[in-house]
N, C-alpha and C positions, 0 to 999 in steps of 0.2 A: 449378356452375353447366353444369360440363362435360356431366355427369351429367345432368342434367334437360333439358338440352339434344339429346341424343339420345334420350332418352325420349320425347319430345315428338314427334321427326320418327316415332317408331313411331304414334305415336296417329293419325299423319294416314290412317289407313289408310279412312275415308271419302271421301277426295279420290281415292282411284284410276283410273285412267285419264286422269286432267289433270296438268298439269304440275306438280311441286313446289316449281317456283320460275321467278320472271320468266327467260324465256331471252334469250340474247344471240345476234346474227346471228353467221355467220363470220367471224371476224378474221384476216387473212392479213398479215403482217409482211414488208416487205423490206429489205434489208441489203445493199447490195455484190450478190454475187451469190447468198447465203441467203434465202431465202423459207420463210419460218415460220407455220403454220398452229395456232393456239390455239384453245382450247377455248369453244365456246360455251356455257358456263358459266360462271356469277363464281367466282371462288376460295373455295376451304372452308378455313378457319379449323385447320391444322395443331397441337395443342398441343402445347406439350414433355415428354408423357409418353408412358410406355410402355403396353402393355395391362393388365399387373399394377397401374400406378396407375388406371387406367379402371375396374377390378373393385373395388379399394378404395374409389373415388371411387363408388361406386354400392352401397354395402353398407348405407348410412342407407335407403335407399330398394328395394331390388332385395333384403334379404338372403334371406327367405321364398320370393321367387319359384323359378320351376323354371328354371336355365339350361341343361340337358341331362337328356336322358331316354332310355332304352335302349328303341330299340324292339321291342325283341325280351320285354323281361321288363315294362317299363314302369316302371321304377325309376325316381323321378325324385330330382335333384341340383342342391340349390338352389342360390344365386347364395353364400350363407354356408355351407355344406357345402363349395360348393368351394374358397372362398378357405382354409375354415380345411384342409380336406386338403393343397392345395398349400401354404400357410406351412408344415405341419410336415413335409412331405415335403422343401420347399425346406434346412429346418433339418437334417433327417437328411444330406442330400446333403454340405451345409457340415462335418457330423462327420466323413463319409469324403472330405472331403481337394476336393470343388467348391469353384472359384470362380471369380470372373469374368472371362474368356476360356476356358474350359476348354472342351473339347466334347466331347458326351454325343449316341450314337445314339439315337435315340427310332424302335424296329424293332415297329411293330404294326398292326393293322388299328384301324378305328374302335371306339372303345368310350368306357365313362365316365371312365376314370384319367387317357385322354389327354389332354383336355386340363389336366387335374392337373398332369400331369408338363410341357406346354409354358409352363403360367405361375408353375410352382414353377423351371424353369432360368430361365426371363424375369427373374422377382425376382432371381437372383442375377447376372444382366448373364453366365451362363452361354450357351455355342452350343450348340442345339438343332440334331440332324444327322438329320432324318426320313428313314426307308430305307422300304425297300418292304417288305412284309410278305409278299410272293412269292420274297423273297430265297433262294438257295440257301447256304448256309455262304459256301464262297469270294466269292461276289457281295459279301455282307454284308460279307466280312473287307476286299474291297478298300475297301471306304468307308469302314471304321474308320480304316484306315491313313490313306487319303487326307484325313481331318478330322482324323487326329490324336487320336482318343478314348481313352480310358482308362475310358472307363466306359459302358455299357449299360442302356438301358430297353428291355426286352421286353414280350411279351404271353406269359403261362402258357402258353399253345399253341404258342406258338413258341418256346421256352427252348430246346428241345434244340438249335436253328440256330445261337440266340445265343454257347450254351456253345462249341459247335463252332468258329463264328466267332471267339470270344476268345478259343483256344488256338491259333487260325492265329494270330493277331494279337501275343500275351504280354498280354492284357487279364488281369488277376486276377478272377476267377470270384464273387468276394465281391463285384464292384464290376458285379455283373449284377442290377440290380431286374425283378421280376417283375409286372406287372398283372395282373388276372385272380382268380382264386380262390387267388390266395396260392401258395407258391414250393414247390416239393422241397428238404427242409432237407440230403437227402444230397448234393445239387448245391452246396452252401454260395453260394446266391443267397439273395438278400432281398425280402420280399415287401411292395411299397406297400402294400397292406391293414394290416400290421403299422405300418410305420414312419409313418403318418398317425395313428394312433393316439396318438403319444409328442409331448406338448405342452412349450412352453418359453417361456413370455411374457417373459420376461428378454430374449429374443433379439432385438439389434436391425440391421435389414438397412440395408444400406446402400445410398445414391441410385443410381440407373444413369442414364447420359448414353443418353436415346433415338437417340443417331446410334450406339451399340455395339452390336455385330453380336450378334445373338442367333438368328438362325437360319443353318442350313449346308444346304440341301435341294445334291440335286448334278443338274445338266442336263447336255446334250449343247452347249447353244448352237444357232448355226449349223450346226458340222459337229465332227467327232472324235469323241472320248471323254469320257464324264460328266465334268463339272468342278464345283465348290464353289462354289456362289453367294453369298455373301456377303452377306445382307441387314439391316440395324438392323432397333430395335425400331421406330423412324420408319418407315422402310420399308413395313412390314406392316401400322402403322397407318395411316398418310395412305392405303393403298391402301384397307383398310376404311371410312374416311371419305371419300374419293372415291367409291365406288359407293353409300354411306350417302345419299348428294346424289341419287341415280338410283333407289334401290332400297329400298321398304320389305317389311321380310320379313313383318311382322304378327305374331301375335301367337306362332307356330310355323313354325319352319324345319325342314328337312330334312339329317340331314346323310348322305349317301351317298356322296358324291365321297368318295376317302379324302383326309385329313388329312394323312399323307405327301406328298400333293399339293400344291403351291403354293397352285392352284385352291382345294383344299377347306382349309385351312390359314386363306387368307384369308376362306372364307366364319367360320369357324371365329370370328374375330377381329371381324366384323362382328356377328353374333350377342350377342356379347359387348357391344358396343357399342349397339347396338338394344336391350340387355335384352329380346332374344326367346329363347325356350326353342326348342333344337335336337334335333331328336329322330333319337339316333342309330342308326344301320345298319351293320352290320360288312362287309357286301358284298351285289349284287346279288341278293336273291330277291324273285321274281313275286309271291308271298303277302304278305312281309312287307313290301313297297315299295308295294304296292297298300293294304294294312291300316293303313298308316303315314298317307298321302294321305287313308284315308276316316277314320280316329280320329282325329287331330289336326286335320283341316278344313283341312291344310297348302297357302296362296293361294300360293307360290315354289317351286316344287323344282328344285333346281340337278343337273343332270344331263348324262352321257355321251352323244353320237350313239348309240350301241346302244339305250338306255334309251328314247329318242325312238322309233325301228321297234321297240320292244316296245310302246310305248302304239297305234302307228298300225296293227299287225296284229295281236295275240295275242287267241285270243278270250275269254282270262280278265279282261281289263279291263272285258269287262261287267257282269261280277259285284258290281264295286263303286262306291257313289255317291262320285266324285274329284270332284263338280262343286263341290266348294270351292277345286278349283285352277284357279288363274284366268292361271299363266303359267307356262312350265316354260323354263328359262335353260342355253342349249346352249354350255360352253367345255370346252378341252382337246383338240379334233380337231376337222378343218373338218364342218361338218354342209352338205348338199342343200340345196336350194330345193323340191324333192320332198316330203321328209321332211319339213319344217314345213309344207306343204299336206297331208299324210296326216293326221297329229296335228289341226291346226285343223280339216279337214273330218270328221273321226271323233269329235273328244271338242269341240270347240266351244275348244280352249284354244291361245294363243296361243303359240308360240316362239320366243323370242330368242335371238340369239348374243352372247357377248362375247367379244375376242382380246386375246393379250396370253401372256406368255413369262413362264417362272420369273425371269427377270433381272429383270421390273418386277415382281414382289410379286402377283399376275402382270400386271394389267388395265390395258390402257388404252385400250379403243375401249369400250361398253356399249350395249345396245340398251336404249331407253326404252320407259316404258307408251305414252307420246302420240306417240315420234317414233322413226319405226319407217321403215325401207322394205327389201322383200322382199332378201335376198341380201347386206344388209349386216352388219357385223359392229358396227354401232352407229358415236355420233358421239365425241370425244375426252371421256374424262374428264374433271372440274374439276382445274388447276393441271398440266395437260398439255398438249404441246406436239408439233407433225409435222413434221420434213420430209420429200420425199420426193423420193431421189436417181437419177439417170439412172445405171444400170449401167453404161453406158458412157464416159459423158462426167465424171462425178460431180456435175454441173451439178445444183442444185436445180429440180424442177419445176414447174409451176403449177397450178391446180385442175382436176382431168379428165384429166390426165396418168398414166402408171403407170410406177413405177420403187421402189426400195427405201423401206423403210418405215424413218426414223430417229425415235426417240419422247425426250422429256425432260421429268421429275418427278421429284418428292419419293419417288413409288415407286420410282425405277430403283434399281437396284441399289448397294452401294458399290465390288463389282467380284470377278473373280473370285478367290477364296482363292488365295495363293500363285503366281500364275500371273501375271507380269509382260505377257510376250507376248501371252496372252490377250488382256488386256484392251489392250492397244495397238490389238490390230485390230479389237474389239469397239464401240470407240468413237471418236466423234469428238475433235477437240481441245478443244472446247465441251460435250464430253459429251454429245451424245446418242445413243441408243442405237440402235445398229445391229441388226433384225432377221434381215436374210436371208431377209424374203418381200417377195414383189411387190404393189403394190397403188395405189389412186390413193384421194382428196378430192376428193368433189363440189361443186359451189355449196353448198349445203346442211350441209356439215360430215359428211355419212355418207363410212366410209370402206368400200371394196369390198377384199378379198384377191384377186388375180387370180391366184397363182401363188404357189410355194414356192422359192426358189432355195437355201432351205437343204435339207442331205441329211438332216436327222432325217427319222425314221419315227414318226407320230403311229397308235397301234393302241390304239384304247377310249378315250383320252386316256393313255397311257403312252409314253411319249418311249423310242425304239429308236434306237441309234445304228448304222449300216451298220457303222462300220467295228468294233463289237464282234463282231455277228455274222460277219464277213467270218474276222476271226482264230479263231473258233470253226471255222467250213467250211474253212479251210485247214490245220487239225490234222487233217484225215481222209485218210486214206493215199491213198485214191483220188481226193482233189481237188488239183489243180494249179493254180486259181485261181479266185478267187468277187467275185461284185460283188452288194451286195443295196441295193436301191430300195424305193419306197412301189408298190405293188400295188392292185387292188382286186378285194372280193368279190363275191359277186353282188350285194348290196346297193349298191355303189357305195363302201363304207365302205374307210380304207386301212388295207390290211396288210401285215406284211411279206413282199416277193418277193426268191429269191435266183437269179441269174444263175450257173452253175456250168458250169467246164469240168474236165472228165475228164482224168485221167491216159490213161488207155487205151480211149477209145471202143468199141473192138471186143471189151474182154474179154466171153465170156460170161456170166461172174458180177458184168458190171459193176453199178456204184451205179443205184438208183432214186430215181424223187423222191420216192417215201416214205421210201427210208431214209437220204437228207438229210434229209430234216423229222425223224423219230425220234433222227437224231444231234444234230441242234443242242438238239432238245428235253429230250436227258438232259443236255445241259452249261448251261444255262440256263433263269431263271426262267419260267414261264409264257406270260405276257405278251409275253415275245424269239421266242417260235417262230416260223420262218419259214413261213410259211402257204403259198407258193406257189414253185413250184421248175420254171427251166425251165434245158433244157440246152444251151449251145452251143460253135463250135468257139473262142471266142477271147476275153476283156474287150478292151472299145478302150481304149487309151491314148495318154497323150501322149507328144513324143518326149523325152518326161524320167522316164516312167514312172509317172508318176500315170494312176490313174484316172479316167477319162472317165463318170462316173457320170451326167452329166448325156445324155449319147447316148443310153443306153441307159433314161434315166427319159423322153424325149422321146421316144421309139420306145412306149412302154407307155404312155403319156397319149394318142398318137395314137390306137393299139389299143384303148383303151375310147372315144374318140367315133365309131368307124364305127359 
C-alpha cells in the first residue's frame, strides 16, 4: 500500500503547476512566550519503515523498472537488480563481521554502486558515513577515526587514497571494498562486483528499528570543526516523504549533486520512494550534463548555484534541446535573485530554492511549483515547525521580524555523535534545532534568509570550516595569525577568503597572496582552497583572545554592497 501511494504521486505529472494538495493557511501558535509557526501543508504519514523496506515493498511493481542509470555509459540498474546486489553485498559484509551499529566509510563520487552500498548498509542497521571523494588521505583518516569505522567502501579510482588513510588509522586493507571495475588483488582489497555475485538465499535479515542511526555525515554545524551528524533511517525517509509531498520528479531525475552530500543523499531516497529513475553523473561536465537533460527529458534538475550560472551564460547551452526541463532546484549554498532571473529570461526555466542543513536531513523549507516568492527559500515542509528568536533577548518573534531560525520535525537529527556539549548548544529544551541563520517568515508562510550568523563557508555547496583553514594557515612559518571568512567572487558566489598577518611584513622575500593560496591548496581538498587573501596588521579579537570573525565579515559584506 505504501509503495502504491508513492507510485500514484509520480503519476500526477499532468497536474504540473497546480497544487498537489489543498493548502492550509499559515498557522501560528502562541504558548506563553513561545511563538511556533506551523507548516501550511497537511501532515504527511511517516511509515515505520527504512528505505530498504520501501525498496522491498516495491519489487512486485518495480522489479524491471530502471532505478538508476549511468549518465555516461547509459547502463541501467533496475529495482530488481539493485535489490539483489544490495542484498548480496550486505550478506558479504556480515561475513566480514559488519553488524548493526558498526560504522562504515562510503568514499566515492556518484556511481551505480553507490545506492547499492547505501541500501546494503541500511539493511544491516550499519552506519554509513559518507566521505568526500576529494579528500586527501589525511582528511579521510580524520573521518575514519571520528566515525570509529573499521570498514571502508571506496571507488576503484580512489583506492590509493583509501588504502593510505586505512594505514594511518590501523584499518585492515582486507576490509576495504572497491566499487567500479574491480580491485587490485595485490593490495588485498575486495571488489564489490565479485561479492555481489555470491548468493545466499538462506540468509535472514534482522528487523531494523527505523529510529536506528544509519547515516553519519559530517557537518561543521554553526561553528567549528566537522562533527558527526547521527541521522536515523526515519530521519532521512521522513525528509524524502516531506519533499515528495511538494515535488514530483517525473519519470527521470538527475543525480548530479554528490550523494556524499546530505542533499544528494536525500534525493537518492526521494527517487527510490517515487519510483523514478535517477540518471547519475559522477561530476559536473558541461557536455554530459546537458546531454543527460536532453536525452532523458529530465523535468527537474537539482543543482548547486554555479550550475545555474553556467546555464545563464554559457553559449554551449544553445546547442542542446533541454526544453523538457521545467525547473531547477538550487540548494546547498545561497543563490541570488539575479541568477534566478538570468536563467528564467534565457531558458524560460523556473529556478526554485530550498533551505536546510545536514542536521535536518537536510530540507526544512522548499519552494513549490505553484507557491513561490522571489528570494524566498519556500514555505515550511509538512510536519515541520519554525520559531524565530531574537538574537539579543532570546524572545520568540512574530511574523515579519528577523531573528535566528529554529526548526523541529521528524527530519531533525538524533544529535551529534558522541558530542554532548555540541548537542546541548544546538538544541533547545524542547528539541528545536538552532540553525545559526537569520531570517523571517511572512504572513503567507514564506521564509526568507537575510543573514548568516554561523561562521561556516559554503563553496559551491561544500561546507568549509574556517577553523580548519586557519589551523593550516597558522602552520606556515611566515604567518603569525589568520582568520577566514566568506568572501565573494566576480559572480557574487561565496568563496573562502583569508585575512593574514605576516610575522615580518618588511621581509623582502615576504609571502605573497599566491604563496598563501598555494600553501593551503597543498594541504586540503580542492573545495577547501583559499581563493582570496588580504594582508592586515592584526586580527580583531575579544578581551579573552577569541577571534572576532564577525567584524571582518561585516567589513567584507559592506565592501561588496558598494
